[in-house]
N, C-alpha and C positions, 0 to 999 in steps of 0.2 A: 525705801519710801519714795514714791514717785513725786516728781515736781511738775507743777504746771508752768509751761513757758510764759515768761512775762510778756504782757501786751505792750507793744511799743507805744511810747507816749506821743502826744501830738507834736512834741518838738522834734522827734526822730523821723516823722513822715515827711518825705520830700514834697515840696510845694508843686501844685499842678499849674503849669504855665500854658498859655494859648500858643498854638502853632502859628508862627508869623506868616506862613505861606498858605493861602486859601486852597481848599480842595479843588481839584481839576473838574471842570464841567464834563459830564458824560458826552461822548461823541454823538453828534446828531446822526440819525439814520439817513441813508442815501436818499430815500424818498422825501424826507422832510427837507434835506438840503436842496433837493431838486425843486421842491415846491415853495421854497422860502419859508417853510414852517406853516402848518395849518393855521396857527394863530396870527400869522403875519398879515398886515393889511394888504400886502401884495398877492397873497395866495389866491384870492378869487380871480384876479386878473391873469395870473399864470394859468389857471384852469380854463378861464373863459376865452382867452385869446385864440387858441387853436379852434375852438368851437365856433367862435364868431368868424374866423377865417373860412371855415368850411361852409357856413351858411352864406357868407358873402360870395365865395367863389362859385357855388353851385346853385344858389337861389337868386341872389340880388344881382350879381354881375351879369348873368345871362339875360335878365330883364333889361338892363342897360344896353346889352349887345343887340337885343331885338329892336329896341327903339332906335339905336344907331343904324341898324340895317334898314329900318323903315324910312328914315330920312335920307340915308345914303348920299348920293351926289346931287340929288334933285331937291334937297331940302324938304319942305313940307308938301311937295307936290302930291305925294301919295295920300296924305290926309285931306288935301283939297279935293282930290278925286273921290275919296271916300265920302265926303260930305256933299259934293256937287256933281258927281259923275252921272252915270246912267241910271242911278237909283237902286242898283243891286245891293250896294253896301248898306244904304239906309234901310232898305227893305229887310235885309238880313238881320240888322240890329233890332229893328222894331219887331220882327217875327220872333226872334230869340227872347226878347223881353216879354212879349205876349204869351208865348208858350210857357215861360218860367212862371209868370204871374198866375196863369190859368192852372198850372200844375200845383202851385201852392194852394189855390182855392179848392181844387178837387181833392187833393190829398188831405187837406184840412178837414173837409166835410166827412170823408170816409174814415180817416184815422180817429178823429175826435168822436164821431158817432160810435165806432166800434169800441173805443175805450170806455165810453159811458155805458154801453150795453153790457159789456163783459165785467166791468167793475162795479156797476150799480144794481144790476139785475141778475137773478138766478132763474134759469130756464133750461129745458131739455136741450142737450147738445152744446151747452156753454163750454164744458171742459174740452170737448173735441175741437171746437174752434180755437180755444186758447192754445191748444197743443200745436196747431198748424198755422196760426195766423202770421207767423214770422217766416213762413216758407218763401215768400217773394224776396225777402232779404238775402236768401241763400243763393239766388240765381246771379251769376255774373252778368254784367250789363249786356254783353253781346248775346249770350244764351237767352236771357229774358226777352230781348227784342226779337230774336229768331223764333222763340216759342210762340209769341203773339202773332208773328207773321204767319206761322204755320197754322195757327188757330183761327184768326179773325180777319185776315186779309182777303182779297177777292179770290185767291186760290186756296184759302184756309179751310180747315175741316168744318167749322161751324157754318159759315155761309153756304158752302157746297152741300152740307147735310140738309140745311133748311131748303135750299133750292130743290134738292131731290125729294124732300118730304112734301113740299107744296107744289111741285111741278112747274116752277117759274122758269123763265128763259134766262135769267141772270142770277148770280148769287144773292142771297138775302142778307141784308144788314152787314155788308163788309165794311171794314175800317181801312181807310187809306189817308194819306196826307197828314195834316195837322191833327185830325181826329184820331188817327192811329197812334201818333206820337203821344198824345195826351192819355190815351188808354194805357199805353206802356208805362208812362211816367206815373200815372195814378196807381197802377197795380204794384209797381216795384218800389215806390217811394212813400206810400201811405204809412209803412211801419215807423217812419221817423215821427210822425204825429201820434201814432198809437202808443209808442213807447214813452214819449215825453208826457203825453196827457195821462197815461196810466200811472206813471210815477207820481205825477202831481196829484191825481185823485187819491192815490193810496196814502199820501202824506197829508191830505187836507182834513181839517177838523170839521166834522159834520155839524157840530153845535152852532157854528157860525151861520150856516145855511138854515138850520132849524130856527134860530133866533130871528132871522129875516122873515121867515114864513109866519112866525108867531106875532110879529109886529105888523102883519097885514100885507106884506109885499107879495106881488104875483110872481108867477114863474119867469116871465120875461124880465121883470125888474131884478129878481134874484140872480138870474144869469148875467145881466148887464152890470150890476153893482157888487156882486159877491163872487160868483164863480169866475167870470171873465178876468177880473183883476188878479185873482189868485192863480189863474192858469196862464197869465201873460208871459212869464219867463219861459214856460214850457212851449207855448205856441210860438214865441219869437225864435227860440232855438230851433224848433222844427221847421219853421218857415225859412230860416236861414239855410238849413241843410238842404231842403227841397229846392229852393230857388237856385242855390249854387250848383247843385247836382243837375238840375234841369238846364241851366245856362251852359253847363259843360257837356251836355248830352250830345253824342255824335252817332251812336249806333242806331237809335230809334229814327232820327231824321234820315239816315242813310238807307235803312231798310224800307221805310214808308215813303220815300221819294220826296222829302222836303229839302230842296237844295238851298233855299234862301234862309239859312241860319248862319250864325257866325262861325261855328265849328266846321260846317260843311264848306264854307267859303275859304276858310284857312286851308282845308285839305285840297280843295280844287286849285287854289292858287299855288300851293306847294307842288302838287303833282304836275302842274303846267309850267313849272320852272320859274314862276314869278315870286321869288322869296321876299323881295322888298314889300310887295303888296300883302303877302301872307303875314309878314311881320307887322304890317299896319293893322290888319284885322286882329292879330294876337295882342298887340299893344292896347287897342281899344277895348277888347274883351277883358284883358287883365285889369285895366283901370276900372271898368264897370263892376267887375267882381269884387275888387278890393273896396271900392266906394260903398257898395251895398253891404259888405261885411261890416265896415266901420259904422255905417248908418244904423244897422240893426243892433250892434253892440251899444251904440249911444242910446237908442230908444229903450233898450232893456235896462240900462243903468240909470235912466233919468228919474225913476221912481222906485220906491221900495215896496215890494209885494210880499208882505210877511204877516202871518196870522199871530196875534198875541194870545189866542185862546189855548187852553190846555185840555181840550175835550178828548174823547175816545175815538178810535178808528171807526169808519163807516161800515155798515153791514149791507149786504146785497138784499134787495127786495125780491121776494118770491112772486112769480107770476102765477096767480091762482085761477084766473079765468080759463076754462077748458079750451075755448076757441083760441085764446092767446097762446096757450101752451102748444097746441097743435101747429099754429102758425109759426111759433118760434122754432119748433122741431123741423118743420119743412124749410124754413129759412136757414137753419143751421146746416141741413143737408145740402142745400143749394150753395151756400157759402163754401162748404167743404169741397164740393165739386169744382167751383170756380178757382179756389186757391190751389188745388192739386192739379188742375188741368194742364198748366204749362209744363210742370215736371213730367206728368204722365205722357204728354205729347212728345217731349224730347226722348223719353224712354222708348216709346212706341216707334218713332222714326229711326232711332238708333239701330234697330234691328231690321229696317227695311233695306231691300237691295237697291243699290244706286241705279237711278234711271228707271225704276219700276213704277214710280208714283207720278202720274201725269194728270189725268182728269178725274181719277177716282176720289171718293170722299176720304178714304184712308188708304194707306199703302196696301197693295194687293199681294206683294211677295216679301217674305221675311227670311233673314239669314243672320248667322253669327259671323259671317266673313268680314264685316266691318271691324270688329274688335280683333279678330285674328290678324288682319292686315296691319292694324296699328301696332300690335305687339311683336309681329314677326318680320315686318319690312323695316329695315334700318332707316330708310328715308322717311317713312311714315312715323316712326317712333322718335325721330330727331327733334321735332317741335316740342314733344313732352320733355325731353332732356334739356332743351334750351330753356324752357320755362322754369323747370325746377332749378337749374344751375343759376340762372339770372336772378330769380326770386330769392334764392338762398343767399347769394352774395349781397343783394340789396338789403335783405333782412338783417344780416350780420352788421352791416354798416348802420342800419337804423337803430339796432340795439345799442351799439357802442355810443353813437352820437346822441341818440334820443334820451338814454338814461342819464348821461352826463349833463345834458342841457336841462333836463327835468330837475336834477339835483341842484345845479347852480341857480336856477330860477326860484326854486322852492326854499333852499337852505342858506344861500350865501347873499350877503348884502354888498352891493357894488353899484357904481354908476353905470347906467345903460342896461340894466336888467330888463326894463320894459322893451327896449329895442330888440333884445334877443328873443323875447316872446313873440314880438311882431314878425320877426324874420321867419320863425317857424310857422306862424299863422299865414304868412304869404305863400309858403309852399303848399298849404292846404287850400287856400282860396283860389289858386290859379287852376283853370281847367287843364285837362291832360293835353289838349292840342296846343295850348299856350306854352306849357312846359316843354313840349317837343320842339316847338319853334324857337324857344329860348335857347335850348341846348344846341340846336342846329346853328343858330346865329353865333353862339359863344365858342363852339368847339369845331367849327369848320376849318379853323386854322389853329396851330399850336399856340398855347399860352402858358403862363406860369401854373395855372390850376390843372392843366392837362400834361404838365411836365414836358412841354414843348411838342407834344404829339397831337396829331389830328385824330379826334375820336369818332367823328362822323364816318360811318361805313365800317366801324369795327365792332367787336363783341361788347366792348366796355361801355358804349353809350347806352345800351339797353338797361343794364343794372343801375347805371347812374340815374336814368330817368325814373326807374322804380324807387330808388332811394329818395329822390327829391319828392316824389308824389306821396310816398307812404311813411316818411319820417314822422309826420304829425301824429299818426296812429300810435306809434310806440311812445312818442313824447307825452301825449295826453294820458295814455294808460299808465305810464310810469309816474307821471305827475300825480295822478289820482291815487295810486298806491302809496306814494311817498307822503301825501297829505294825511294819510291814516296813521302814520308812524310817529311816535313820540321822539323828538330830537334828543331827549335825555339819554336814550339807549346808546346812541353813538357817542355822546359826551362822556358816558360812563366808561366806554372802552378807551377813549382818549385819555381819561384821567388815570386809567390803569396802566398807561404807558404805551398803548398801541399807536402806531403812526396813523396818519389820516387814511392812507391807502389801505392799511390793514383793517381799520375800523369800518371804512366804507365797504370793503369787500366781504368781510366776515359778519357784519351786523346789518348795516343798512341794505345792501344789495340782496342779501339772503332773505330779509323780511319782505322786500318789495318784489321778489322774484316772480310770484304768481301773476302779479299785474304786468310785469315786463313780458313774461311769456305769452300772456293773453294778447297784448298788443303786437308782439312779434308774430304770432300765428295769424292775426288779422292782416298784418303787412304781407306775410308770405302768401296767403291765399288770394289777396288782392293782386299781388304780383303775378301769380299764376293765371289769373283771369284778365289781366290788363290788356286793353285793346286800343284805346283812344290815342295814347302817345306812341304805342308800338307801331301802329300802322304808318306813321310818318317817318320813322327812323330805322326800321328793320332792314336787313338785307336777306338775300336768299339763304344764307348760311345761319342767320340768327332768328329766323321766323319763329315766334312763340306759338302756343296752342291757339290763341284767339285769332291770330292772323291766318293760321292754317285753316281754321274753321271758316273764316270769311272767304278764303281762296277756294275751298271745296264747295261752298255754297254757289259761288259764281261759276264753278265748273260743273254745276248740277249734280254733284256728288253729295246729295242731301243726307243720305244714310250715314256716310262716313263722318260728315260734319257733325251730325247729331251724336254719333258715338264719341267723338272728342268732347262734345259738350257734356255728355253724360258722365264722363270721367271727371270733368271739372266739378259737376254738381256733387258727385260722391265725395270728392276731396273736401269740398266746402262743408258738407254735412259732418264729415269726420272731425274737421276743425271746430265746428260748432259744439260737438259733443265734448271734445277735449277742453275747449274754452269754458264750457259749463263746469267741468270738473275743477279747472283752475280757479274759477270764481269761488267755488266752495272751499278750495284750499286757501284762497286769499282771506276769506272770512275767518278760517281757523287760525291763520297766521296773525291776523289782527287781534283775535282773542288771546293767543299765546303771548303777543307783545304786551297786551294789557296786564296779564298776570305777571310777566317778567318785570314790568315797570312797578 
């Protein structure tokens, strides 16, 4: 007979006592120990300090060096000469401001009108214009100016063609001087207004406008009291971009013979060896640029422009009048020809034999030798290698620094966050000529930020200039991508035990990667086409594509110069296609992040 073992009584169970020694805390990861712990109040400063040091060393400190160079041993003598000298300096400043203001006005009229036509009306040829309306934005500044010179100057295709057609003694309707500069600016910069206005019109509630009409308001009053206030943020941002770009313009004044602009005087004084006076011009131009930027930001933020209505999206109005439809079709074909003419001109001249185009309307002799020479001659191919290498190095730096600055500005709370944003903004606000003079003044001698080495005259000054100029592109793109991400995704990874570095690299960075790559591609392609700063700091061994194009133009090797330009245009179009695909990937990533959350 089996027996069941007895269950021990409560008296026989040994009592449970607490362990007097507390459990050992898990060892902190090396990354957390290095950063002081992501939850530590010192962590933001550990991350911000090297970034602030980089911005100070390569953006802010060179500005102080330029001002110090301008005062030099003579104190404010250069500024006194600037204000009360022979009048060249004052004339250059006034001319630059007039050109910039006129460019804003002309680009605003063209860009806003195109946005209203394409977004509010449906007519034959609309889709064709929409497909090519951003072609001017794909042209590098130097190539855009050269294409207009080949088309519309006194020796251009159109004036000579009209001269031959009408049998006149001189070219018909040539553009030169300030008029030529304004034509180039209007054609290449109106996309700023078009894009900003189109986005604003697409998001505008049409019921507000309809309500104003129903209450008896006329078209002028509706525009003044309804549409204009709602478009103000878009118009202000576009005006800012156009004004700053026009003020920094160098290639158009160079090719159309306008010497009395600030950028041209910086170049002239620098090449004449008068660095203190060039620094004076650069300091004044930099101050004007920053003041205008701050003024426009203040104006944009002084009022709130926000619709409280919840209406539906607007629909395009069909043009039903037969005459209007035919007129719209003819206007569409004309606009297509005008938009594609600069690119077609560069492509045509790229196949012309050097020295064969003199007084003819179009080149008389064509060849593929220009492209063969570029890819077979090591000396001719070296500028392409230089541009690719320097742009790639600068882009890598922009990615590392731009992404981290975007993160700390968007996600971390610390004192001085606004100053970090302003420092990046300064890099964007300064014209290329000013950036070049700043770097010349700062790194003509060794200092802590150049590790004791003189950078002027070396390879490294070029990618450094590109880094300073195009860092804001990666920063803004990364910041926009980061703004779309829910911080709780990274917090979830941290709660599951991941270090900050791992959570940032495997969650946040992966989700914002399409935006980062889009900004990096823009920085890279801008670096390949950069000319304004390069022309002041390059050497014969580090000449990029843009400088080689300029040198070939002055050597009357127009065909080879256009061949280099055509390669730049092809590269930019490829980048635009890739950026479009990345934008689609960014939208997919945002949707995936929403589902994950």
